[in-house]
C-alpha positions as CSV (number, residue, x, y, z in Angstrom):
1,M,-75.8,127.5,306.4
2,N,-72.3,127.4,304.8
3,D,-71.2,128.4,301.3
4,N,-69.9,124.9,300.8
5,Q,-73.4,123.4,301.2
6,L,-74.7,123.5,297.6
7,I,-76.2,121.9,294.6
8,L,-73.9,122.2,291.5
9,T,-75.8,121.7,288.3
10,L,-73.6,120.8,285.3
11,F,-74.8,121.4,281.8
12,G,-72.6,119.2,279.6
13,A,-72.1,116.4,282.2
14,T,-71.3,113.8,279.6
15,G,-68.5,115.9,278.0
16,D,-64.8,115.4,277.9
17,L,-64.0,118.4,280.2
18,A,-66.3,117.0,282.9
19,A,-64.6,113.6,283.0
20,R,-61.0,114.9,282.7
21,K,-61.2,117.9,284.9
22,L,-64.4,118.7,286.7
23,Y,-65.2,115.4,288.5
24,P,-61.7,114.9,289.8
25,A,-61.6,118.5,290.9
26,I,-64.9,118.1,292.9
27,Y,-63.6,114.9,294.4
28,R,-60.4,116.5,295.6
29,L,-62.5,119.3,297.2
30,Y,-64.6,116.6,298.9
31,K,-61.6,114.6,300.1
32,N,-60.0,117.8,301.6
33,N,-63.3,118.8,303.3
34,N,-63.7,121.9,301.1
35,I,-67.2,120.7,300.3
36,S,-69.7,119.8,303.0
37,D,-71.4,116.4,303.1
38,K,-74.5,118.5,302.4
39,F,-74.0,118.8,298.6
40,A,-75.3,117.3,295.4
41,V,-74.3,117.4,291.8
42,I,-76.9,117.3,289.1
43,G,-75.5,116.3,285.7
44,T,-77.5,117.2,282.6
45,A,-77.0,116.4,278.9
46,R,-79.0,114.9,276.0
47,R,-77.9,111.3,276.6
48,E,-80.4,109.0,278.3
49,W,-78.3,108.0,281.3
50,T,-79.5,106.7,284.6
51,D,-78.2,107.8,288.0
52,D,-76.3,104.6,288.4
53,Y,-74.6,104.9,285.0
54,F,-73.7,108.5,285.8
55,R,-72.2,107.6,289.1
56,E,-70.2,104.8,287.5
57,T,-68.8,107.3,285.0
58,V,-67.9,109.7,287.7
59,Y,-66.2,106.9,289.7
60,N,-64.2,105.9,286.7
61,S,-63.0,109.5,286.2
62,I,-61.7,109.7,289.8
63,V,-60.2,106.2,290.1
64,D,-56.6,107.4,290.1
65,E,-57.5,109.8,293.0
66,I,-59.2,107.2,295.2
67,T,-57.5,106.4,298.5
68,D,-60.6,105.1,300.3
69,D,-63.1,103.2,298.2
70,E,-65.9,103.5,300.8
71,D,-65.4,107.2,300.9
72,A,-65.4,107.4,297.0
73,Q,-68.7,105.4,296.9
74,E,-70.2,107.9,299.3
75,F,-69.0,110.7,297.2
76,V,-70.5,109.4,293.9
77,S,-73.8,108.7,295.7
78,H,-74.3,112.5,295.7
79,F,-74.5,112.6,291.9
80,Y,-77.8,112.6,290.1
81,Y,-78.6,112.7,286.4
82,Q,-81.3,114.2,284.3
83,S,-81.6,113.9,280.5
84,H,-82.1,117.4,279.3
85,D,-82.9,119.4,276.2
86,V,-81.7,122.9,276.9
87,N,-84.3,124.4,274.5
88,D,-87.2,122.6,276.2
89,G,-88.8,124.7,279.0
90,D,-90.5,121.7,280.5
91,H,-87.1,120.1,281.2
92,Y,-86.3,123.1,283.4
93,N,-89.5,122.5,285.4
94,K,-88.2,118.9,286.0
95,L,-84.8,120.3,286.9
96,K,-86.4,122.6,289.5
97,E,-88.3,119.7,291.0
98,L,-85.2,117.6,291.3
99,S,-83.2,120.6,292.7
100,D,-85.8,121.4,295.3
101,S,-86.1,117.7,296.3
102,L,-82.3,117.4,296.8
103,D,-82.2,120.7,298.6
104,E,-84.6,119.3,301.2
105,Q,-82.9,115.9,301.3
106,Y,-79.4,117.3,302.0
107,D,-80.6,120.4,304.0
108,I,-78.7,122.7,301.6
109,G,-80.6,126.0,302.1
110,G,-80.9,127.2,298.5
111,N,-77.3,127.5,297.4
112,R,-76.9,126.9,293.7
113,I,-74.0,126.9,291.2
114,Y,-74.8,126.4,287.5
115,Y,-71.8,125.3,285.5
116,I,-72.3,125.5,281.7
117,S,-69.8,123.4,279.8
118,L,-71.4,123.7,276.4
119,N,-71.2,125.8,273.2
120,P,-71.3,129.5,274.3
121,Q,-74.2,130.0,271.9
122,L,-76.3,128.1,274.5
123,F,-75.3,130.2,277.5
124,P,-78.2,132.7,277.1
125,V,-80.7,130.0,276.2
126,I,-80.0,128.2,279.5
127,T,-79.9,131.4,281.7
128,H,-83.1,132.6,280.2
129,H,-84.9,129.3,281.1
130,L,-83.4,129.2,284.6
131,T,-85.1,132.6,285.2
132,E,-88.3,131.9,283.2
133,Q,-88.9,128.5,284.8
134,K,-88.0,130.0,288.3
135,V,-85.2,127.5,288.8
136,L,-83.1,130.1,290.6
137,T,-83.7,130.3,294.3
138,D,-84.8,133.2,296.5
139,N,-82.8,131.9,299.5
140,G,-79.1,131.1,299.4
141,Y,-77.0,132.1,296.5
142,N,-77.2,131.6,292.7
143,R,-73.9,131.6,290.8
144,L,-73.1,131.0,287.1
145,I,-69.8,129.5,285.8
146,I,-69.1,129.7,282.1
147,E,-66.1,128.6,280.0
148,K,-64.4,130.6,277.2
149,P,-64.8,131.8,274.6
150,F,-66.8,134.8,275.9
151,G,-67.9,136.0,272.5
152,F,-65.9,136.0,269.3
153,D,-65.3,139.8,269.2
154,E,-66.4,142.8,271.1
155,E,-69.8,143.1,269.4
156,S,-70.7,139.4,270.2
157,A,-69.4,139.7,273.7
158,I,-71.5,142.8,274.4
159,E,-74.6,141.0,273.2
160,L,-73.8,137.9,275.3
161,Q,-73.2,140.0,278.4
162,K,-76.6,141.7,277.8
163,Q,-78.3,138.4,277.6
164,L,-76.6,136.9,280.7
165,T,-77.2,139.9,282.9
166,A,-80.9,139.6,282.2
167,S,-80.7,136.7,284.6
168,F,-77.5,137.1,286.7
169,D,-75.8,140.2,288.1
170,E,-72.2,140.7,287.2
171,N,-71.0,139.6,290.6
172,Q,-72.9,136.3,290.1
173,I,-71.1,135.5,286.8
174,Y,-67.8,133.5,287.1
175,R,-66.0,133.5,283.8
176,I,-63.3,130.8,283.9
177,D,-59.8,131.3,282.5
178,H,-58.1,128.2,283.8
179,Y,-54.7,130.1,283.9
180,L,-56.1,132.0,286.9
181,G,-56.3,128.6,288.7
182,K,-52.5,128.0,288.3
183,E,-50.6,128.1,291.6
184,L,-47.8,130.5,290.7
185,L,-50.0,132.9,288.8
186,S,-52.6,133.0,291.6
187,T,-49.8,134.0,294.1
188,L,-47.8,136.2,291.8
189,D,-49.3,139.4,293.1
190,E,-48.2,138.6,296.6
191,F,-44.7,137.7,295.4
192,R,-44.1,140.9,293.3
193,Y,-45.4,143.2,296.1
194,N,-43.2,141.9,298.9
195,N,-40.5,144.2,300.1
196,V,-37.7,142.6,298.0
197,W,-39.4,143.0,294.6
198,S,-41.9,145.9,294.9
199,H,-39.2,148.6,294.5
200,L,-37.9,147.0,291.4
201,W,-41.2,146.4,289.6
202,S,-41.2,149.4,287.3
203,K,-39.6,151.2,284.4
204,D,-36.8,152.4,286.6
205,Y,-35.3,148.9,286.9
206,I,-37.0,146.7,284.2
207,D,-35.8,146.7,280.6
208,N,-38.5,144.5,279.1
209,I,-40.9,141.7,279.9
210,Q,-41.4,138.5,277.9
211,I,-44.3,136.1,278.1
212,S,-44.3,132.8,276.1
213,L,-47.2,130.4,275.8
214,A,-45.8,127.6,273.7
215,E,-47.4,124.3,272.6
216,D,-45.7,121.5,270.7
217,M,-49.0,119.9,269.7
218,G,-51.0,120.7,266.6
219,I,-54.7,121.3,266.4
220,G,-55.8,117.7,266.7
221,E,-59.5,117.2,265.9
222,R,-60.3,120.9,266.6
223,G,-59.8,122.1,263.0
224,A,-63.2,123.5,262.4
225,Y,-63.1,125.4,265.7
226,Y,-59.5,126.5,265.4
227,D,-59.7,127.9,261.9
228,N,-62.4,130.3,263.1
229,S,-60.3,131.2,266.2
230,G,-56.6,131.1,265.6
231,V,-54.1,131.6,268.3
232,T,-55.2,135.2,269.0
233,K,-58.7,134.2,270.1
234,D,-57.6,130.8,271.5
235,M,-54.7,132.1,273.7
236,I,-53.9,135.8,273.4
237,Q,-57.3,137.4,274.1
238,N,-57.8,135.4,277.3
239,H,-54.7,133.6,278.8
240,M,-52.1,136.1,277.6
241,M,-54.2,139.1,278.7
242,Q,-54.7,137.7,282.1
243,I,-50.9,137.2,282.6
244,I,-50.2,140.7,281.3
245,S,-52.8,142.2,283.7
246,I,-51.3,140.4,286.7
247,I,-47.7,141.3,285.8
248,G,-48.6,144.9,285.0
249,M,-51.2,145.9,287.6
250,D,-50.6,148.4,290.3
251,N,-50.9,147.3,293.9
252,P,-54.6,147.4,294.8
253,Q,-55.4,149.8,297.5
254,N,-58.6,147.9,298.1
255,K,-57.7,144.3,298.9
256,S,-61.2,143.0,297.9
257,S,-61.9,141.1,294.8
258,D,-63.3,144.2,293.2
259,G,-60.1,146.1,294.0
260,F,-57.9,143.4,292.5
261,R,-60.0,143.1,289.4
262,Q,-60.2,146.9,288.9
263,E,-56.4,147.1,288.7
264,K,-56.4,144.3,286.1
265,I,-59.0,146.1,284.1
266,N,-56.8,149.2,284.2
267,V,-53.9,147.3,282.7
268,I,-55.9,145.8,279.8
269,K,-57.6,149.2,279.1
270,S,-54.1,150.8,279.0
271,L,-52.7,148.6,276.1
272,K,-51.6,150.9,273.4
273,T,-53.3,150.2,270.0
274,F,-51.3,150.4,266.8
275,D,-51.6,153.6,264.8
276,S,-51.5,152.2,261.3
277,V,-51.0,149.1,259.2
278,E,-47.3,149.9,259.0
279,D,-47.1,150.2,262.8
280,L,-48.8,146.9,263.2
281,T,-46.6,145.0,260.8
282,Q,-43.5,146.4,262.5
283,N,-44.7,145.2,265.9
284,V,-46.9,142.2,265.3
285,I,-46.0,138.9,263.6
286,R,-48.5,136.2,262.6
287,A,-47.5,132.9,261.1
288,Q,-48.6,129.4,260.2
289,Y,-46.7,126.2,260.7
290,I,-45.6,124.2,257.6
291,P,-44.7,120.6,257.3
292,N,-41.7,119.0,259.0
293,A,-40.9,116.2,256.6
294,Q,-38.1,114.8,258.8
295,E,-40.6,114.3,261.8
296,G,-43.5,113.3,259.5
297,I,-45.6,116.3,260.6
298,V,-48.1,117.9,258.2
299,G,-48.5,121.7,257.9
300,Y,-51.5,123.6,259.2
301,K,-53.2,123.7,255.8
302,E,-52.9,119.9,255.5
303,E,-54.7,119.3,258.8
304,A,-58.3,118.0,258.8
305,D,-61.1,120.6,258.2
306,I,-58.6,123.4,257.3
307,P,-59.2,125.1,254.0
308,A,-56.3,125.2,251.6
309,D,-56.4,129.0,251.4
310,S,-56.7,129.5,255.2
311,Q,-55.3,132.8,256.6
312,T,-55.7,131.7,260.2
313,E,-52.6,132.3,262.4
314,T,-51.1,129.5,264.4
315,F,-48.4,131.7,265.8
316,F,-48.5,135.2,267.2
317,A,-45.7,137.4,268.5
318,A,-45.9,141.1,269.3
319,K,-44.4,144.0,271.1
320,F,-47.1,145.5,273.4
321,E,-46.8,148.7,275.4
322,L,-48.9,149.9,278.4
323,D,-49.9,153.6,278.7
324,M,-49.2,153.6,282.4
325,P,-46.6,155.7,284.4
326,R,-45.1,152.5,285.9
327,W,-44.4,151.0,282.5
328,E,-43.5,153.9,280.3
329,G,-41.1,152.8,277.6
330,V,-41.0,149.1,278.8
331,P,-42.0,146.7,276.0
332,F,-44.0,143.6,276.8
333,F,-42.9,140.9,274.2
334,V,-45.5,138.2,273.9
335,R,-45.8,135.1,271.8
336,S,-47.8,132.0,271.5
337,G,-48.1,129.2,268.9
338,K,-48.9,125.7,268.0
339,R,-46.3,123.1,266.8
340,L,-43.4,124.8,268.5
341,E,-40.2,123.1,269.8
342,G,-41.6,122.5,273.2
343,K,-44.6,123.0,275.6
344,Y,-44.0,125.7,278.2
345,T,-45.5,128.8,279.8
346,T,-42.9,131.2,281.0
347,I,-42.6,134.8,282.1
348,H,-39.2,136.6,282.0
349,I,-38.6,139.9,283.8
350,I,-35.5,141.3,282.2
351,F,-33.8,143.9,284.4
352,K,-31.7,146.8,283.0
353,K,-28.0,146.1,282.6
354,E,-25.5,147.2,285.3
355,N,-23.1,148.0,282.5
356,E,-22.6,146.9,278.9
357,D,-19.9,144.3,279.8
358,V,-22.3,142.0,281.6
359,E,-25.6,140.1,280.8
360,N,-28.9,141.3,282.2
361,N,-30.1,140.0,285.5
362,Y,-33.5,138.5,285.0
363,L,-36.3,136.7,286.8
364,R,-37.7,133.6,285.2
365,I,-41.2,132.4,286.3
366,E,-42.2,129.0,284.9
367,L,-45.9,128.2,285.2
368,A,-45.6,124.9,283.2
369,P,-44.5,122.2,282.7
370,D,-42.8,122.8,286.1
371,M,-43.6,125.4,288.7
372,Q,-40.5,127.3,289.7
373,I,-39.1,130.8,290.0
374,Q,-35.4,131.5,289.2
375,F,-33.4,134.7,289.6
376,F,-30.4,134.8,287.3
377,F,-27.8,137.3,288.5
378,N,-24.3,138.2,287.6
379,Q,-21.5,136.9,289.8
380,E,-17.8,136.8,289.5
381,K,-16.5,133.5,288.1
382,P,-14.7,131.4,290.7
383,G,-10.9,131.0,290.5
384,H,-8.4,133.2,288.7
385,Q,-10.0,133.6,285.3
386,G,-12.1,136.6,286.4
387,G,-15.1,138.0,284.6
388,A,-18.8,137.6,285.4
389,E,-21.2,134.8,284.8
390,S,-25.0,134.5,285.2
391,V,-26.0,132.1,288.0
392,P,-29.5,131.1,289.1
393,M,-31.1,131.1,292.5
394,T,-34.0,128.7,292.2
395,F,-37.2,128.3,294.2
396,E,-39.4,125.3,293.4
397,Y,-42.0,123.4,295.3
398,P,-40.9,120.1,296.9
399,E,-42.7,117.1,295.5
400,V,-44.6,116.6,298.8
401,V,-45.9,120.1,298.5
402,Q,-46.7,119.8,294.8
403,S,-48.9,116.9,295.5
404,E,-51.0,119.1,297.8
405,I,-51.3,122.1,295.5
406,P,-54.8,122.5,294.1
407,H,-55.2,121.7,290.4
408,D,-56.5,124.5,288.2
409,Y,-60.2,123.5,288.2
410,E,-60.1,122.5,291.8
411,R,-59.0,126.0,292.8
412,L,-61.5,127.7,290.5
413,I,-64.5,125.7,291.6
414,N,-63.5,126.3,295.2
415,G,-63.2,129.9,294.4
416,C,-66.7,130.1,293.1
417,I,-68.0,128.2,296.2
418,H,-66.4,130.8,298.5
419,N,-67.2,133.8,296.3
420,Q,-63.5,134.6,295.4
421,L,-64.2,136.6,292.3
422,D,-60.5,137.6,291.9
423,H,-60.0,134.1,290.4
424,F,-62.4,134.9,287.6
425,V,-62.6,137.4,284.7
426,H,-64.6,140.5,285.0
427,W,-66.8,141.6,282.1
428,Y,-64.6,144.7,281.5
429,E,-61.5,142.6,281.3
430,A,-63.1,140.6,278.5
431,Q,-64.5,143.7,276.8
432,Y,-61.3,145.7,276.7
433,A,-59.3,142.6,275.6
434,W,-61.7,142.2,272.7
435,Q,-61.4,145.9,271.8
436,F,-57.7,145.5,271.6
437,M,-57.7,142.3,269.6
438,D,-60.4,143.5,267.3
439,H,-58.2,146.5,266.4
440,I,-55.5,144.0,265.3
441,H,-57.9,141.8,263.3
442,N,-59.3,144.9,261.5
443,Y,-55.8,145.7,260.2
444,W,-55.3,142.1,259.3
445,E,-58.4,142.2,257.1
446,Q,-56.9,145.1,255.2
447,L,-53.6,143.2,254.7
448,D,-55.5,140.2,253.4
449,G,-52.8,137.8,254.3
450,Q,-49.9,139.7,252.8
451,D,-48.1,139.8,256.2
452,M,-48.4,136.1,256.9
453,K,-45.1,134.4,257.8
454,Y,-44.3,130.6,258.0
455,Y,-42.3,128.4,260.3
456,E,-41.4,124.7,260.2
457,A,-43.3,122.6,262.7
458,L,-41.4,121.9,265.9
459,S,-39.2,124.9,265.4
460,S,-38.9,128.0,267.6
461,G,-41.3,129.9,265.3
462,P,-40.8,132.3,262.4
463,A,-37.4,134.1,262.1
464,E,-39.3,137.4,261.8
465,A,-40.3,137.1,265.4
466,D,-36.7,137.6,266.4
467,T,-36.6,141.1,264.9
468,L,-39.1,142.2,267.6
469,T,-36.6,141.7,270.4
470,E,-33.5,142.4,268.3
471,N,-34.8,145.9,267.5
472,H,-34.9,146.5,271.2
473,G,-31.3,145.2,271.7
474,T,-32.3,142.0,273.3
475,K,-33.4,138.4,272.5
476,W,-36.1,135.9,273.4
477,Y,-35.3,134.1,276.6
478,D,-36.4,130.6,275.6
479,C,-37.5,128.1,278.1
480,I,-35.9,125.4,275.9
481,D,-32.5,127.1,276.3
482,C,-32.8,127.6,280.1
C-alpha cells in the first residue's frame, strides 16, 4: 500500500476555496502521477448535490488545466458527494459507510485525509464526530488538514488544540499556511545554508532584514471578518511569522521534519516582546487607509460592514528583534497592509556597508508576483567617471520551468499525502506567535486608538512607518522602486 492511495474527505466542498484552489491542485497531482489511480474524493456540504453535479462542478474548476479530456473525465469519476450536516451524528455514520465502500472499491487500505475548509468553530465539532462515530480507520493513516485562523488569540488557540488532540495526535494535524507552499520559501533553507551564503547569514555581516507583504486590494466583501481580525491576525501572526522563522532559524542538526520545525519554533519563541506602551509606540506602527478621491477609492471606515468608529488596523509596520546569538542587534523590519501602492511579497537582506561612501550590498528575494532572487552589489562604474554603482545579479525561473513548479495548494496537499510535516505549522509555532501578538494587542487596548495613523489608499503607507528604518540609518527597500 502506498501513501498516495487514499480517500480525501473535504468538508466545505461547495466553497470558493475548493473550486479555485483545491480541485485544480488535486488534478495537477493526478496528472503528474503524484496520486495513485486508487483514490477517491468525498465532498460534503449542506447543499443537496448529486454525484453527477459535483463531478460537473469539479470538471468546470479544472477546465483550464485539461490537456486530455478522457483523462479528465476519468479523474472526476473518482469524486463522490454526500450532503452533510456537521452537527448530525447520523451523517457521520453514512460518511463511514461511503468511505468503507470506496475503500473496498479502490483497494485503498484505510488511508484517510480529512480536509476541513469551513469556519474554524466547526473544527472540533467535526473531529469529535469522526472519533465518536468511528469514521477514523484502524489500518492505514488518518490525517487532518485545517485552514487558518487557528484560534483568535492564545487562549482560544489552546482550547482548540485541546479539542483537536482529543481525536488526532499532533503529528496527524496539518495546519495550512499557504505561504509554506510557495516555491522560493520552501527552498530558502537550502539556499541560505549553501557554502556561499551560510557564512554571511548572521549579525557579523547583516545590518538589517526587511519583509514586506503588500496588497493593493481592499477588504472586498470580507468586512465583517476583517474588522475582527485586522492585518495583524490576517497576515502577521501567520504568514509573516513563518517567513521570519525560516529566515532566522539555525541550521537544523536533525534533517527530519521535527528538526526543521523545532528550529522554527525556537525563532518565534525568541521574539523580544516590548517592555512598555512607550516601547511599543516607538517600534510598532498601526494605521488605516483613508479615501483616495482621485482614484475613486473609499477609506476603510466607508467599506461595507465596517463601523464608523472602528480601530482595526489595515497596516502594520514594526521593528522586531530576536533574542538569539546569531541575530543580536539585527533588526527585522516588517510591514503589511491593504490598499498599498502595489501587490508584492519581498524579503530584503541588507548587508553591512563596506564603507560609508557606498551603498549597502543586499539580497532581494521576491516571492510574488514574480519568483526571483537578486543580489545587488557595488561595482565600479564603467568608463572614466569612476565611483561605484549598485548592479544586480538575477536568478529567475525560465518560463518553461515556472510552468512545472507546483502551485501552493498542490505542494501542500502532496506534502500531507507524503507526511512532509515541515510544510505545515506546528502547534508551538502557532502558540508562540499568538503569545507575541497578544502582547501587542494588550498594549493597543490600553492606548484605545490614540496611536492610530492614517494613509491614503494606494500610497506606500503612513509616513510614520519610515521613522522605523530611518532611526536605524536605513530606508525601506520597496519592491515598487526595484
